[in-house]
C-alpha positions in Angstrom: 199.2 177.5 80.7 200.2 175.8 84.0 196.6 174.9 84.7 196.2 173.5 81.1 199.2 171.3 81.7 197.8 170.0 84.9 200.5 171.6 87.1 198.2 174.1 88.9 195.0 173.0 90.7 191.8 174.4 89.3 191.0 176.2 92.6 194.3 178.2 92.6 194.5 181.7 91.1 197.5 181.7 88.7 198.3 185.4 89.4 198.4 184.8 93.2 200.5 181.7 92.8 203.0 183.7 90.6 203.0 186.6 93.2 203.9 184.2 96.0 206.6 182.5 94.0 208.2 185.8 92.8 207.9 187.4 96.2 209.7 184.5 97.9 212.4 184.5 95.2 212.9 188.3 95.5 213.2 188.0 99.3 215.7 185.1 98.9 217.9 187.1 96.5 217.6 190.3 98.6 218.8 188.6 101.8 221.5 186.7 100.0 222.9 189.9 98.5 223.0 191.9 101.8 223.9 189.0 104.2 225.5 185.6 104.3 222.1 184.0 104.7 221.2 181.4 102.1 218.9 178.4 101.5 218.5 176.0 98.7 216.4 177.7 96.0 215.0 174.4 94.8 213.7 173.7 98.3 212.1 177.1 98.4 210.2 176.6 95.2 209.3 173.0 96.0 207.9 174.1 99.4 205.8 176.9 97.9 204.6 174.7 95.0 203.6 171.9 97.4 201.5 174.4 99.4 199.3 175.0 96.4 198.1 171.4 96.2 
């Protein structure tokens, strides 16, 4: 769907992109739960998404 909408480049595997995004979000939530570490979730997603271009 993301590729059809033009939001995912043709040379990027959608499953791999989803794995990267979900893994980073899980890591962010895990660290935030057990420590006082935190970052801006929007910045995390934007950085990952920009890396796919």
